[in-house]
C-alpha positions as CSV (number, residue, x, y, z in Angstrom):
1,M,112.3,-143.6,-5.0
2,E,110.7,-142.0,-8.1
3,L,107.7,-139.7,-8.0
4,E,105.2,-139.2,-10.8
5,A,102.5,-136.6,-10.4
6,G,103.1,-136.6,-6.7
7,R,102.8,-140.4,-6.3
8,I,105.5,-143.0,-5.8
9,S,106.0,-144.7,-9.1
10,R,109.1,-146.8,-8.3
11,V,111.1,-147.8,-5.2
12,T,114.6,-149.2,-5.4
13,D,116.2,-151.0,-2.5
14,C,119.8,-149.8,-2.3
15,S,120.6,-151.6,1.0
16,K,123.0,-154.2,-0.4
17,P,125.0,-151.8,-2.6
18,M,125.3,-149.3,0.3
19,A,126.4,-152.0,2.7
20,D,129.1,-152.9,0.2
21,I,130.3,-149.3,-0.1
22,R,130.3,-148.9,3.7
23,S,132.3,-152.1,4.0
24,R,134.9,-150.9,1.5
25,I,135.2,-147.5,3.1
26,A,135.6,-149.0,6.6
27,G,138.1,-151.5,5.3
28,T,138.8,-154.9,6.5
29,D,140.9,-153.8,9.5
30,E,138.3,-154.7,12.1
31,P,140.1,-154.9,15.4
32,G,140.3,-158.4,16.9
33,P,140.5,-159.7,20.4
34,G,143.2,-158.0,22.4
35,S,143.1,-154.8,20.4
36,S,144.0,-151.7,22.2
37,H,141.4,-149.2,23.2
38,E,143.0,-146.7,20.8
39,D,142.8,-149.2,17.9
40,I,139.1,-149.9,18.5
41,E,138.3,-146.1,18.8
42,A,140.2,-145.4,15.5
43,W,138.3,-148.3,13.8
44,V,134.9,-147.0,15.0
45,E,135.8,-143.5,13.8
46,R,136.6,-144.9,10.3
47,A,133.7,-147.3,10.1
48,F,131.0,-144.8,11.1
49,S,132.5,-141.7,9.6
50,R,130.1,-139.6,7.5
51,K,133.0,-138.5,5.2
52,Y,132.6,-140.1,1.8
């Protein structure tokens, strides 16, 4: 979002680029059926980590 004289002058939707970045950070190692509790927990930690 850009402001000009206190008013919004431009808005940019970054949803798709950010989704791509989150996907790359999380990796493609999504746990499948039969995954252990520990594997699922580790994947959740990586996928939702706020460390960039």
